[in-house]
Legacy VTK file of the C-alpha trace (Angstrom):
# vtk DataFile Version 3.0
C-alpha trace
ASCII
DATASET POLYDATA
POINTS 439 float
-0.231 -0.165 -0.114
2.694 2.596 -1.132
0.081 5.344 -1.289
0.114 5.436 2.373
1.684 8.417 4.442
3.072 6.843 7.057
4.563 10.124 9.067
1.293 11.391 10.860
-0.008 8.383 13.193
2.587 8.414 16.235
1.761 4.596 17.106
2.112 3.609 20.913
4.672 0.881 22.023
6.072 1.284 18.785
9.518 1.225 17.441
8.316 3.873 14.665
11.555 4.509 12.844
11.565 0.817 12.424
7.989 0.669 11.261
8.521 3.058 8.539
11.255 1.304 7.286
9.401 -2.043 7.439
5.569 -1.422 7.629
3.690 -4.519 9.028
0.034 -3.687 7.529
-3.086 -5.910 8.760
-6.103 -4.985 6.666
-8.896 -7.202 8.069
-9.593 -9.880 10.268
-11.664 -12.899 10.765
-12.284 -15.510 13.464
-8.637 -16.189 14.609
-7.169 -14.681 11.630
-5.548 -11.383 10.195
-4.790 -10.654 6.969
-2.319 -7.987 5.231
-3.306 -6.190 2.506
-1.518 -8.933 -0.161
-3.439 -11.366 1.113
-1.307 -12.987 3.673
-2.929 -14.917 6.142
-1.822 -14.697 10.222
-2.664 -16.686 12.724
-3.571 -14.217 15.668
-2.218 -16.163 18.715
-2.693 -12.841 20.810
-6.648 -12.423 20.484
-5.284 -8.812 19.209
-3.897 -7.438 22.617
-5.466 -9.912 24.828
-8.677 -8.378 23.796
-10.342 -10.454 20.970
-11.906 -12.829 23.039
-14.673 -14.005 20.626
-12.671 -13.941 17.620
-12.887 -11.079 15.015
-15.618 -9.368 13.262
-18.547 -11.141 15.035
-21.461 -10.157 12.781
-24.005 -10.028 16.262
-21.714 -7.644 17.791
-21.589 -5.244 14.566
-24.707 -5.680 14.105
-25.682 -4.408 17.783
-23.179 -1.351 17.307
-25.003 -0.297 14.202
-28.602 -0.385 15.563
-27.336 1.987 18.539
-25.871 4.122 16.317
-29.345 4.296 14.315
-30.958 4.671 17.482
-28.488 6.585 19.765
-24.911 7.496 19.147
-24.404 9.406 22.201
-26.099 10.442 24.982
-23.786 12.494 28.434
-23.086 10.313 31.042
-22.697 13.368 33.937
-26.117 13.349 35.575
-28.012 11.689 32.564
-28.201 7.452 31.852
-28.542 5.518 29.289
-30.875 2.559 29.439
-28.324 0.288 27.279
-25.814 0.810 29.838
-27.471 0.167 32.837
-28.242 -3.056 31.044
-24.760 -3.775 30.540
-23.961 -2.734 34.351
-26.272 -5.752 35.198
-25.273 -8.296 33.135
-21.807 -7.674 33.885
-22.809 -7.872 37.452
-24.452 -11.286 36.648
-21.048 -13.118 35.994
-18.705 -10.777 38.437
-17.472 -12.540 41.572
-19.586 -12.717 44.608
-19.947 -9.131 46.386
-18.421 -6.945 43.484
-21.981 -5.424 41.968
-21.054 -2.000 41.465
-19.331 -1.029 38.091
-17.881 2.123 37.462
-17.071 2.551 33.467
-14.112 3.930 31.886
-12.741 3.650 28.121
-9.353 1.623 28.962
-7.530 -0.509 31.410
-5.114 2.415 32.191
-8.452 4.223 33.454
-9.898 1.583 35.076
-6.579 1.133 37.276
-6.465 5.195 38.037
-10.177 4.951 38.600
-9.483 1.924 41.106
-6.753 3.884 42.674
-8.864 6.984 43.382
-12.121 5.240 44.458
-9.639 2.865 47.021
-7.983 6.570 48.487
-11.753 8.079 48.491
-13.113 5.062 50.493
-10.458 5.468 52.923
-10.956 9.092 53.363
-14.731 8.013 54.151
-14.195 6.207 56.850
-12.088 8.590 58.250
-8.544 6.640 57.458
-6.902 9.261 55.193
-3.762 8.612 56.427
-4.309 5.344 54.114
-2.276 6.884 50.797
0.227 4.531 50.019
0.180 1.416 47.224
1.973 -1.523 46.800
2.412 -3.095 43.374
5.018 -5.886 41.941
7.628 -6.337 40.148
6.534 -7.541 36.707
3.401 -5.764 36.983
1.562 -3.954 34.025
-0.976 -1.369 35.206
-1.049 1.111 32.264
0.009 4.229 31.239
-1.522 7.605 33.263
0.623 8.634 35.748
-0.909 6.908 38.676
-0.769 3.587 37.019
2.510 4.461 35.292
3.587 4.664 39.331
2.590 1.476 39.744
4.410 -0.222 36.785
6.625 -2.949 37.554
8.519 -3.302 34.352
11.221 -0.842 34.336
10.970 0.865 30.910
7.443 1.797 30.841
8.352 3.521 34.087
11.700 5.157 33.967
11.464 9.000 32.067
8.330 9.543 33.542
6.975 11.472 36.432
5.670 9.035 38.986
4.262 8.865 42.481
6.311 8.615 45.823
3.808 6.415 47.410
4.443 3.416 46.057
6.173 -0.074 47.129
6.663 -3.095 44.981
6.310 -7.012 46.053
9.099 -9.281 44.055
8.766 -10.593 40.840
6.639 -14.204 40.921
8.710 -15.681 38.157
10.871 -18.159 39.646
12.249 -20.521 36.710
15.290 -22.298 39.073
12.340 -23.565 41.065
9.128 -23.841 39.078
10.453 -24.036 35.226
7.716 -26.096 32.700
5.048 -25.750 35.470
1.598 -26.983 34.295
-0.972 -24.313 35.637
-0.236 -23.235 39.119
3.659 -23.633 40.147
3.952 -25.521 43.420
6.785 -22.756 44.643
6.922 -18.900 45.331
4.134 -18.301 48.055
6.725 -17.485 50.533
7.591 -14.541 48.444
4.815 -12.704 49.974
7.260 -12.962 53.511
8.265 -8.881 51.929
4.570 -7.783 51.923
4.433 -8.306 55.602
7.832 -6.825 56.166
6.583 -3.296 54.201
3.697 -3.714 56.275
5.806 -3.457 59.560
8.074 -0.979 57.720
5.373 1.642 56.329
2.501 1.075 58.804
-0.812 -0.369 57.864
-2.486 2.401 58.829
-0.649 4.013 56.035
-1.441 2.043 53.428
-4.282 1.989 51.094
-3.911 -0.891 48.968
-2.385 -3.784 47.204
-2.639 -4.151 43.468
-1.915 -7.308 41.751
-2.469 -8.634 38.323
-3.748 -12.099 39.399
-1.847 -13.930 36.702
0.917 -11.764 35.111
-0.053 -10.465 31.575
2.377 -8.206 29.378
5.260 -8.988 32.035
5.606 -12.306 30.841
2.462 -14.713 31.558
3.613 -15.456 34.940
0.937 -17.096 37.231
0.585 -17.206 41.047
1.861 -19.891 42.907
-0.312 -22.313 45.116
-1.508 -20.548 48.093
-0.291 -16.894 46.923
-3.534 -15.089 46.232
-4.928 -16.927 49.287
-2.405 -15.612 51.318
-2.659 -12.021 50.060
-6.003 -11.641 50.890
-5.231 -12.821 53.924
-2.559 -10.391 54.927
-4.779 -7.650 53.281
-7.675 -8.366 55.919
-5.912 -8.824 59.086
-4.337 -5.522 58.223
-6.987 -3.786 57.119
-5.683 -3.119 53.328
-7.900 -2.975 50.501
-7.207 -5.682 47.585
-7.154 -4.874 43.918
-7.312 -7.421 41.206
-6.027 -6.157 37.717
-8.172 -8.617 35.445
-7.694 -6.410 32.792
-6.066 -9.293 30.797
-6.944 -12.609 32.965
-10.962 -11.186 32.689
-14.139 -12.598 30.695
-13.021 -16.263 30.293
-9.418 -16.243 29.928
-8.478 -18.466 32.757
-11.205 -20.821 32.326
-13.877 -19.026 34.774
-15.665 -15.450 34.098
-12.635 -13.896 35.922
-9.553 -15.194 37.589
-10.883 -14.000 41.183
-13.650 -16.548 40.844
-11.211 -19.175 39.150
-9.116 -18.988 42.108
-11.936 -18.402 44.516
-10.128 -15.290 46.367
-12.202 -12.172 46.054
-10.601 -8.680 45.949
-12.348 -5.448 47.083
-12.104 -3.561 43.692
-11.322 -5.426 40.185
-10.190 -3.406 36.965
-11.439 -4.867 33.851
-11.085 -3.467 30.189
-10.125 -5.408 26.627
-12.875 -8.472 26.263
-15.268 -6.497 28.223
-17.172 -6.537 24.612
-14.701 -8.555 22.607
-12.387 -5.742 21.988
-14.812 -4.160 19.525
-15.384 -0.327 21.306
-13.089 0.975 23.414
-14.491 0.352 27.179
-13.212 -0.720 30.525
-14.824 -0.749 33.806
-14.245 -1.126 37.704
-15.845 -3.576 39.863
-16.900 -2.792 43.190
-17.665 -3.885 46.415
-21.167 -2.388 47.175
-20.091 -1.188 51.099
-17.285 0.477 49.303
-19.307 2.522 47.362
-21.989 3.156 50.511
-19.511 4.258 52.780
-18.102 6.819 50.097
-22.035 7.759 49.214
-22.605 8.418 53.423
-19.699 10.539 53.546
-20.540 12.599 50.270
-22.333 16.063 50.924
-26.094 15.816 49.715
-26.933 17.107 46.308
-22.955 16.551 44.848
-21.411 14.250 42.937
-20.351 11.225 45.114
-16.736 11.355 43.331
-15.608 13.827 40.978
-14.180 11.291 38.713
-15.171 10.423 35.290
-14.828 10.733 31.287
-16.701 11.483 28.309
-16.990 8.461 27.089
-17.661 6.362 30.376
-20.494 3.630 29.518
-21.013 5.213 26.207
-24.219 3.752 24.977
-22.466 2.045 21.505
-19.853 0.526 23.713
-22.517 -1.016 26.139
-24.338 -2.146 23.376
-21.434 -4.245 21.791
-20.757 -5.612 25.203
-24.599 -6.869 25.351
-24.276 -8.607 22.164
-20.473 -9.836 23.316
-22.188 -11.265 26.158
-25.025 -13.102 24.157
-22.141 -14.911 22.043
-20.197 -15.684 25.495
-23.159 -16.987 26.805
-24.204 -19.238 24.079
-21.122 -20.300 22.985
-19.916 -21.420 26.933
-16.450 -19.349 26.049
-16.281 -17.723 29.476
-15.567 -21.427 30.891
-14.480 -22.944 27.420
-10.789 -22.781 28.787
-11.387 -24.937 31.712
-12.367 -27.854 28.932
-11.172 -30.259 26.761
-9.208 -27.051 24.346
-7.579 -25.820 27.574
-5.894 -29.058 28.202
-5.239 -29.437 24.456
-3.440 -25.703 24.317
-1.389 -26.943 27.599
-0.183 -30.274 25.954
0.717 -28.714 22.560
2.453 -25.753 24.498
4.487 -28.366 26.491
5.285 -30.619 23.196
7.674 -27.833 22.327
9.981 -28.693 25.594
12.158 -30.533 23.419
13.466 -27.040 22.138
16.873 -26.649 23.498
16.420 -23.281 23.281
13.688 -23.051 25.267
14.144 -23.038 29.199
10.867 -22.677 30.469
7.455 -23.064 29.286
4.142 -22.254 31.191
0.302 -21.750 31.604
-3.001 -21.539 32.738
-6.576 -21.489 30.964
-5.728 -20.160 27.244
-2.524 -18.327 28.150
0.916 -19.450 27.713
4.566 -18.273 27.617
7.741 -19.610 26.929
11.406 -18.210 27.772
14.317 -18.802 25.804
17.817 -18.905 27.158
19.211 -15.026 27.068
21.945 -14.135 24.140
22.598 -10.297 25.237
25.336 -10.370 23.170
23.497 -11.342 19.949
20.296 -9.794 21.032
20.477 -7.256 23.619
16.961 -6.376 24.012
16.267 -10.130 24.136
15.499 -13.136 21.623
11.873 -12.621 21.829
11.660 -9.811 19.228
13.656 -11.467 16.334
11.495 -14.261 16.975
8.573 -12.696 16.802
9.230 -10.843 13.366
10.066 -13.833 12.053
6.703 -15.694 12.921
4.933 -12.915 11.564
6.746 -13.846 7.919
5.564 -17.394 8.793
1.858 -16.366 9.273
2.113 -16.385 12.765
1.373 -13.617 15.559
3.204 -13.777 19.344
3.974 -11.213 21.571
7.236 -10.694 22.758
8.434 -9.822 26.237
12.473 -9.716 26.234
13.396 -13.299 26.144
9.848 -14.467 26.338
7.199 -15.204 23.866
3.363 -14.910 25.218
0.378 -16.181 24.235
-3.105 -15.839 24.719
-5.446 -16.981 21.962
-9.095 -15.997 20.887
-11.310 -18.314 23.433
-13.203 -19.563 19.957
-9.453 -20.933 18.605
-9.935 -24.861 17.374
-7.411 -27.804 17.671
-6.716 -27.488 14.124
-5.337 -23.792 14.700
-3.451 -24.909 17.844
-1.631 -27.364 15.916
-0.999 -24.623 13.254
0.536 -22.594 15.809
2.747 -24.988 17.186
3.873 -25.706 13.496
4.802 -22.043 12.609
6.307 -21.414 15.887
8.332 -24.152 15.628
9.463 -23.064 12.379
10.132 -19.421 13.584
12.319 -20.793 16.011
13.994 -22.829 14.134
14.663 -20.138 11.403
15.873 -17.480 14.128
17.747 -20.032 16.837
18.585 -23.321 14.256
LINES 1 440
439 0 1 2 3 4 5 6 7 8 9 10 11 12 13 14 15 16 17 18 19 20 21 22 23 24 25 26 27 28 29 30 31 32 33 34 35 36 37 38 39 40 41 42 43 44 45 46 47 48 49 50 51 52 53 54 55 56 57 58 59 60 61 62 63 64 65 66 67 68 69 70 71 72 73 74 75 76 77 78 79 80 81 82 83 84 85 86 87 88 89 90 91 92 93 94 95 96 97 98 99 100 101 102 103 104 105 106 107 108 109 110 111 112 113 114 115 116 117 118 119 120 121 122 123 124 125 126 127 128 129 130 131 132 133 134 135 136 137 138 139 140 141 142 143 144 145 146 147 148 149 150 151 152 153 154 155 156 157 158 159 160 161 162 163 164 165 166 167 168 169 170 171 172 173 174 175 176 177 178 179 180 181 182 183 184 185 186 187 188 189 190 191 192 193 194 195 196 197 198 199 200 201 202 203 204 205 206 207 208 209 210 211 212 213 214 215 216 217 218 219 220 221 222 223 224 225 226 227 228 229 230 231 232 233 234 235 236 237 238 239 240 241 242 243 244 245 246 247 248 249 250 251 252 253 254 255 256 257 258 259 260 261 262 263 264 265 266 267 268 269 270 271 272 273 274 275 276 277 278 279 280 281 282 283 284 285 286 287 288 289 290 291 292 293 294 295 296 297 298 299 300 301 302 303 304 305 306 307 308 309 310 311 312 313 314 315 316 317 318 319 320 321 322 323 324 325 326 327 328 329 330 331 332 333 334 335 336 337 338 339 340 341 342 343 344 345 346 347 348 349 350 351 352 353 354 355 356 357 358 359 360 361 362 363 364 365 366 367 368 369 370 371 372 373 374 375 376 377 378 379 380 381 382 383 384 385 386 387 388 389 390 391 392 393 394 395 396 397 398 399 400 401 402 403 404 405 406 407 408 409 410 411 412 413 414 415 416 417 418 419 420 421 422 423 424 425 426 427 428 429 430 431 432 433 434 435 436 437 438
C-alpha cells in the first residue's frame, strides 16, 4: 500500500522509525486470523492485545453497534444515563465474583486502574482513614500508562523517564524459573515471597497503606501464574491489616482463565477489580471497575447531599455504543460457553501442545493457565541485547503467526474460540520460526 503516508500517526509502544522502514500492515480480520493487504493469512495467537476473546469480526456485535448508532450514538453520562448502559452493568454483575456488584465504567485498562486508585483512596478518607495513601504493586506488573498506573508499573522501561508518585512499594517478581520451570497450571513454589509484604507493612505501617494491587496472573510482564496459595495468603494478609486488595483483571477477565474472572477461578475475591479489553470482545474501547457495594455506600454516606459522590469520570464512560457491543458480546459468551471454555478439553489441548515445545533446546521454561501461555528462551544478550523474543516474533509474522514478545519471552493468549486444528497450526509455525532464528 505504497500510497499510505506513515508520518502522521505516532503509534503506541512501537519502534516507529523501524516500522516506517518495514511496515507491517493488517487490513482485515476474521475468526482467529488476520490478513495483510497482500492477502497473507496470519494466525492471531494474541487475540489482538488480549482482547478479541470472541475471535474477530463477529456479525452479531457489528449489527448491535450499527443498531445503537442509528438509535442513539451518544448521550452524556454526567447527570444522565442510558438504558443500554444500565442493562450492560447488570449483565456484568451477573458474571462478576460474589460481592462485586457495582461497576464504574471507563474507556481502557489504564483508566480503570487510575479509577480504582482514586476510589480506594476516597473510601479510606470517607471512613476517617485519610492517612492510608500508600499503594503496593509488584515487580513485572503492567497496570497502564496514566501517572498513577505508571507509578505502579513493575516493568522498568514503562516507568523510568516519566513522573511517578512516591508512595509506591513493590513486591518481588513471582517468576522463578529455577524453582518452577515447565509448570503446568499453578507452580508449586513461591508463596513465601509474600513475606516481603509483611515486612513492608511493618516498615510503612498498615495505617498508611491504602491498597495492594496485583494481576492475578501477570500478563504483559511475561504471563506468570501465581504460586499455589499465593493469592489466598495475599487476601488473608490484607484482611488482617485492614488494607484493600485490588485485582487488575484487564488481561485475565472474561474467560481467559476458564472462569469469567480469575478471582472466581481461584476463589479469592478482591475489594475492587479492574477490567477492560475483552469486556465487549475488544470491539469498542471500554473498561470498568467492579466495586464492593459497601465501599460505594461508605463513600456515598460521607458525601455532601446534592453533590457528586466522587468528582471523577470521563466523556465516554459507559458509552451507549460500547455498552451495546458488550451486551451482544455477552450473548455470544453465554451461548457458546466461552467464559468457561478454557477449563475444558480445549484448555487441556492447549496445555499439551504448548508443552510439546519442551524438546527445543533454546527454551528454558514453558508455563500456562487456561488459554494463556508463555515460553522463555535462554538469554543471549551479546547477539540479542533487547531479548530473544523480538527476532522470533518478527520471524513468526513472516511465517504467518502473531505472537507477543516480552524480552526473552513469547506470550500467547489466543481467541477463546480457537480450535485444535488452529492450535496445531500455531505449534507448527512457531517451531518453524524458532528454527529459522535460532537454528
